[in-house]
C-alpha positions in Angstrom: 38.3 -12.3 -1.9 39.2 -8.7 -2.5 36.1 -6.6 -3.0 35.9 -2.9 -4.2 32.6 -1.1 -3.6 32.5 2.2 -5.5 30.1 4.5 -3.5 29.7 5.0 0.3 26.0 5.8 0.2 23.2 3.7 1.7 23.6 0.9 -0.9 27.4 0.6 -0.7 27.5 0.8 3.1 24.8 -1.8 3.5 26.7 -4.2 1.3 30.1 -3.4 3.1 28.3 -4.2 6.4 26.7 -7.4 5.2 30.2 -8.5 3.8 32.1 -7.5 7.0 29.5 -9.5 9.1 30.3 -12.6 7.0 34.1 -12.1 7.2 34.9 -10.1 3.9 36.4 -6.8 4.6 35.7 -4.7 1.4 37.3 -1.4 0.4 34.6 1.4 -0.1 35.6 4.3 -2.2 33.4 7.4 -1.8 33.6 10.5 -4.0 32.8 13.0 -1.1 35.7 14.2 0.8 33.9 13.2 3.9 30.8 11.5 4.8 28.3 14.1 5.7 24.4 13.9 6.5 23.2 15.2 3.3 19.6 14.8 1.8 16.3 14.7 3.4 13.7 12.0 4.4 13.5 8.5 3.4 11.0 5.9 4.4 12.4 2.5 5.3 9.8 -0.2 4.8 9.6 -3.5 6.8 11.7 -5.2 4.0 14.5 -2.7 4.5 14.3 -2.5 8.3 14.5 -6.3 8.4 17.9 -6.0 6.7 19.0 -3.4 9.1 18.0 -5.6 12.1 20.2 -8.3 10.6 23.1 -5.9 10.4 22.8 -4.8 14.1 21.9 -1.1 13.3 18.2 -1.0 13.5 18.1 0.0 17.1 20.2 3.0 16.5 18.0 4.0 13.5 14.9 3.7 15.5 16.3 6.0 18.1 17.0 8.6 15.5 13.7 8.4 13.4 9.9 8.3 13.6 8.0 5.0 13.6 5.4 5.2 10.8 2.1 4.0 12.4 -0.3 4.7 9.5 -0.4 5.5 5.8 -3.0 8.0 5.0 -4.6 9.7 1.8 -6.5 12.9 1.5 -7.7 15.0 -1.5 -6.6 18.6 -1.9 -9.6 19.7 0.3 -8.4 17.8 3.2 -11.1 15.2 2.9 -10.0 11.8 4.0 -9.8 9.0 1.4 -8.1 6.0 2.9 -6.0 5.0 5.9 -4.1 1.7 6.6 -1.7 0.7 9.5 2.1 0.6 8.7 4.9 -1.5 10.0 4.4 -3.2 13.3 1.0 -1.8 13.4 0.1 -3.8 10.3 1.4 -7.0 11.8 4.9 -6.9 10.3 7.9 -8.3 12.2 9.8 -5.2 11.7 8.8 -1.4 11.9 8.5 1.1 9.1 10.7 4.0 9.9 10.5 7.7 8.5 14.0 8.9 8.8 16.6 11.4 7.6 19.0 9.8 5.0 22.0 10.9 7.1 20.5 8.9 10.1 20.6 5.8 7.8 24.2 6.4 6.4 25.9 7.3 9.7 25.0 4.2 11.7 26.0 2.1 8.7 29.3 3.8 8.5 30.0 3.3 12.2 29.1 -0.3 11.9 31.4 -0.9 8.9 34.3 0.9 10.5 33.8 -1.1 13.8 33.8 -4.4 11.9 36.3 -3.7 9.2 38.5 -0.9 10.2 38.7 2.8 9.3 41.4 2.0 6.8 38.9 0.3 4.6 36.9 3.5 4.0 38.5 5.7 1.4 36.9 9.2 0.9 37.6 11.9 -1.7 38.1 9.3 -4.5 36.2 9.8 -7.8 36.0 6.6 -10.0 36.9 7.5 -13.5 36.7 4.0 -15.1 37.8 0.4 -14.8 39.7 -2.5 -16.8 38.7 -6.1 -16.4 40.8 -9.2 -17.3 40.8 -12.8 -16.5 42.4 -12.5 -13.3 40.6 -9.3 -11.7 39.6 -5.8 -12.2 41.7 -2.6 -12.1 39.8 0.5 -11.0 41.0 4.1 -11.7 40.3 7.0 -9.3 41.1 10.7 -9.3 41.3 13.0 -6.3 37.8 14.6 -5.9 39.1 18.0 -4.9 41.9 18.6 -7.5 41.3 16.0 -10.1 44.7 14.5 -9.9 45.0 10.8 -10.9 45.6 8.4 -8.0 47.2 5.1 -8.1 44.9 2.3 -9.6 43.7 -0.4 -7.3 43.1 -4.2 -8.0 40.3 -6.3 -6.9 38.7 -9.7 -7.6 35.3 -8.1 -7.9 34.0 -4.5 -8.2 30.5 -3.3 -7.2 29.2 -0.1 -8.5 27.1 1.8 -6.0 28.0 5.0 -7.3 24.5 6.2 -7.8 22.5 8.1 -10.6 25.6 9.4 -12.4 27.5 6.1 -12.2 30.7 6.1 -14.2 30.8 2.4 -14.2 27.2 2.0 -15.5 28.2 4.5 -18.4 31.1 2.4 -19.3 29.2 -0.8 -19.3 26.4 0.5 -21.2 28.0 3.3 -23.5 25.0 3.6 -25.8 22.4 4.0 -23.2 19.6 6.6 -23.8 18.8 9.7 -21.8 16.8 9.7 -18.5 13.1 9.2 -19.0 11.1 12.2 -17.6 7.8 11.5 -16.0 6.3 15.0 -16.8 6.4 15.7 -13.0 8.7 18.0 -11.2 9.5 17.7 -7.4 10.5 20.0 -4.8 11.5 18.9 -1.2 12.2 20.3 2.2 11.9 19.9 5.9 10.6 22.3 8.6 10.3 22.3 12.3 6.5 21.8 13.1 4.1 20.5 15.6 3.0 16.9 15.1 0.0 16.3 12.9 -2.5 13.5 12.9 -1.1 10.6 15.0 2.5 11.9 15.0 3.6 9.1 12.8 1.8 9.4 9.6 3.1 8.9 6.0 0.4 11.3 4.4 -0.3 11.8 0.7 -2.6 14.8 -0.3 -3.9 15.9 -3.7 -2.9 14.8 -7.2 -0.2 15.8 -9.7 -2.2 17.9 -12.0 -3.2 20.4 -9.4 -0.3 19.7 -6.8 0.4 16.7 -4.8 2.0 16.6 -1.3 3.8 13.8 0.5 4.6 14.5 4.1 5.9 12.7 7.1 8.0 13.3 10.3 11.5 12.2 10.4 12.8 13.2 13.8 10.9 13.6 17.2 11.0 16.4 19.6 14.0 18.3 17.8 13.7 21.4 20.0 12.7 20.1 23.5 9.1 21.5 23.0 7.7 18.5 21.2 8.0 19.7 17.7 9.1 17.3 14.9 11.2 17.7 11.9 8.5 17.2 9.1 9.8 16.2 5.7 7.7 17.2 2.5 7.8 16.5 -1.1 5.8 18.5 -3.7 5.0 17.0 -7.0 3.3 18.9 -9.9 2.9 18.0 -13.7 5.5 20.2 -15.5 5.8 19.7 -19.2 9.5 20.3 -19.5 12.6 20.4 -17.3 15.9 22.0 -18.0 18.1 20.9 -15.2 20.2 17.8 -14.9 19.5 15.3 -12.1 21.0 16.8 -9.0 19.6 16.0 -5.7 21.2 19.0 -4.1 19.9 21.6 -6.5 18.2 24.5 -4.7 14.7 25.3 -5.6 12.1 28.2 -5.0 9.0 28.3 -3.1 7.6 30.6 -5.7 7.6 28.1 -8.2 4.9 25.8 -6.6 3.4 27.6 -3.6 0.3 28.6 -5.7 -0.8 25.0 -5.7 -0.9 24.8 -1.9 -1.6 28.3 -0.5 -5.2 27.3 0.3 -4.6 23.9 1.9 -5.3 24.9 5.5 -6.8 22.1 7.3 -7.8 21.6 10.9 -5.1 19.0 11.2 -2.4 20.7 9.2 -1.5 24.2 7.8 0.3 23.3 4.6 1.2 26.8 3.4 2.5 27.6 6.9 4.8 24.5 6.9 6.1 25.3 3.3 6.8 28.8 4.3 8.7 27.8 7.4 11.1 25.6 5.3 14.6 27.3 5.3 16.1 25.3 2.3 14.2 23.9 -0.7 15.6 21.3 -3.0 14.4 20.7 -6.7 14.6 17.5 -8.6 12.9 16.3 -11.8 11.2 13.0 -11.6 13.1 10.8 -13.9 14.2 7.3 -14.3 16.0 5.0 -16.8 14.7 2.2 -18.8 15.6 -1.1 -17.3 19.0 -2.6 -18.4 19.3 -5.9 -20.1 22.2 -6.8 -17.7 24.1 -5.5 -14.7 27.1 -7.9 -14.8 30.1 -8.3 -17.0 32.4 -10.8 -15.5 33.8 -9.4 -12.2 31.9 -6.2 -12.3 28.2 -5.3 -11.4 25.8 -2.6 -10.6 23.5 -2.1 -7.6 21.2 0.5 -6.2 20.6 3.7 -8.3 23.5 2.8 -10.4 21.6 -0.3 -11.5 17.9 0.7 -11.7 17.1 4.5 -11.1 13.5 4.8 -10.4 10.9 7.4 -9.6 11.1 8.2 -5.8 7.6 6.7 -5.2 6.5 4.2 -2.7 9.7 4.6 -0.6 11.5 2.2 -3.0 14.7 4.0 -4.1 16.6 3.3 -0.9 14.5 0.2 -0.2 15.4 -1.7 -3.4 19.1 -0.6 -3.0 19.1 -2.2 0.4 17.5 -5.4 -0.9 20.2 -5.4 -3.7 22.9 -5.1 -1.0 21.5 -8.0 1.2 21.2 -10.3 -1.9 24.7 -9.5 -3.3 26.3 -9.9 0.2 24.7 -13.4 0.6 25.7 -14.5 -2.9 29.3 -13.3 -2.5 29.7 -14.9 0.9 28.4 -18.3 -0.4 30.2 -18.6 -3.7 33.8 -19.6 -4.3 33.7 -17.8 -7.6 32.8 -14.2 -7.5 31.6 -14.3 -11.0 29.1 -17.0 -10.1 27.8 -14.8 -7.2 27.4 -11.7 -9.5 25.4 -13.7 -11.9 23.2 -15.3 -9.2 22.6 -11.7 -7.7 21.7 -10.4 -11.1 19.3 -13.2 -11.8 17.4 -12.6 -8.6 17.4 -8.8 -8.5 17.3 -7.4 -12.2 13.7 -8.6 -13.0 12.4 -7.8 -9.5 13.6 -4.1 -9.7 12.6 -3.7 -13.4 9.0 -4.5 -12.4 9.2 -1.8 -9.6 10.6 0.8 -12.2 7.8 0.1 -14.6 5.1 -0.1 -11.9 6.2 3.2 -10.5 5.5 4.7 -14.0 2.0 3.1 -14.5 0.5 2.1 -11.0 2.4 3.7 -8.3 1.2 3.5 -4.6 -0.5 6.9 -4.9 -2.6 5.6 -7.7 -5.4 6.0 -4.9 -5.3 9.7 -5.2 -5.4 9.5 -9.1 -8.4 7.3 -9.1 -10.4 9.5 -6.7 -9.3 12.7 -8.5 -10.6 11.3 -11.8 -13.8 10.0 -10.5 -14.6 13.3 -8.8 -13.1 15.6 -11.4 -10.9 17.0 -8.7 -13.9 18.3 -6.7 -14.8 17.6 -3.1 -17.0 14.6 -2.6 -19.9 14.1 -0.1 -19.0 10.4 0.8 -15.9 8.5 -0.1 -17.9 5.4 -0.5 -19.8 6.8 -3.3 -16.7 7.3 -5.1 -14.6 4.0 -4.4 -15.2 1.1 -2.1 -13.0 0.1 0.7 -12.3 -3.1 -1.0 -11.0 -1.4 -4.1 -8.9 0.9 -2.1 -7.3 -2.0 -0.2 -6.7 -3.9 -3.5 -4.9 -0.9 -5.0 -2.6 -0.8 -2.1 -2.0 -4.4 -1.9 -1.1 -4.9 -5.6 1.8 -2.3 -5.2 3.2 -4.0 -2.0 3.3 -7.3 -3.8 5.2 -5.9 -6.8 7.6 -3.9 -4.6 8.3 -7.1 -2.5 7.0 -5.9 1.0 3.6 -7.4 1.2 3.4 -9.1 4.8 2.8 -12.7 3.7 5.8 -12.7 1.4 8.2 -11.3 4.1 6.9 -13.6 6.6 7.6 -16.5 4.4 11.1 -15.1 3.6 11.8 -15.1 7.3 
C-alpha cells in the first residue's frame, strides 16, 4: 500500500511512525523547507503519552519535558480553588508531560527516519490539490520557496494532516463557512523563570472577562541554575479580531499586561514573568463547526485539518495523536484502504466533534467560571462556601470523560 501523508507536524509524524512500525513506509510531504522546533508548549495527557510509548519515543520526550504532577486552579487574587493530581500521580499508567512542541516533533521525526528512511521525508512541498480516481489519488505540489510546480505523485491513499489551513479540506468541503470566533483572544510566550509551586504544575488563574492565565513549565534546569522554561497563555474576552489564524503572528505585551500587572503572589510574580518574555505570539481562539464527513474514497482528514478546536484542555495535539493511532491501526489491518478510512472516520469523527462542542460550552476551566460567577469576581473567605469539593471534582471528571482520558476508560482500553 502506497500512503501519502500531507503534513509533517505532530499528527502526520505520529501516523507515519505508527505505519512504519507495522511495515508500511509512507511518504510524508511537509510545506516547511526544513523541520524546525517552532511553537511553544503543549501538554501531553496520558492518552497521548500512551501512544508515544507504543511508538518507542516516550522516554526521549520525558527526558526533554517536565512531568506534570498536579493540575491547580486559582482566582485572580491568587486564592486556591482546586487541585488534583495528574498523570502517574493520579494513578494513570503513563505520565502527563508539559513539553515544547518541537520536543514532540523531533523525536517522532528521528523515529520515522530510522524506521522508514530519510528518502520518505519530503520537505519544502506545498500541497495545491488532488485528483481521485478508481485506482488511486494524484497529489499536486509546488515548491514552497519559489512556487514552481513539482511533478505530481500517486498513492493508494492520501491523508491530510496539513493543519488549520488545509488545502485538502478546502477542496473536499468547498462551501464551508468561516472559522467560528469564541470572543476570546490569546497571547502566548515562554520565559526563563524559577520553579513555582511543585515545579510541575499545570496552573490556571483568573477568568476570561478580567484576564485568564494558563501556565506550566516545559523544560527543566535550562540554564544550569535550576530555572525552568515556563510556558504561559493569556486569554481575554475581546469582541472582535482582525487577523487570520496564524500560530506565528507576533503579539504585544501592551495589549494585555493591564489585566495582570497586579498579580504578584507569594508563589509567583506573574507580571515579572510576562515582562521577562522575549517573544510574544498572538492567536484568536477560533474553531470550525464539525464536518459531516472527513473521507471521500481514498482521501481523509486528520488532526487540525479534520477538527480545528479551541486550544483548551490540552486537546489539539492530543486528539490529533489519537486520530493517528486509530488510523494507523485501521490501515494496517485492512486489505482495502477505503474500508480503513471509513472505519477510522466512524470511530473518530463523532468523538472529536464532542470535544469541539464541549470546548465551546463546558471546557476544563469551567471551574474558574463557576467560581468567578458565584463570587462576582471578588475574593472569597472560604472556597467551601462557594463550591463543594464534590462539585469541583465532578466538573473536572465530566470533561475527562468527553475528551477520552478518564482513568477508567484508558485502563479498559489497555
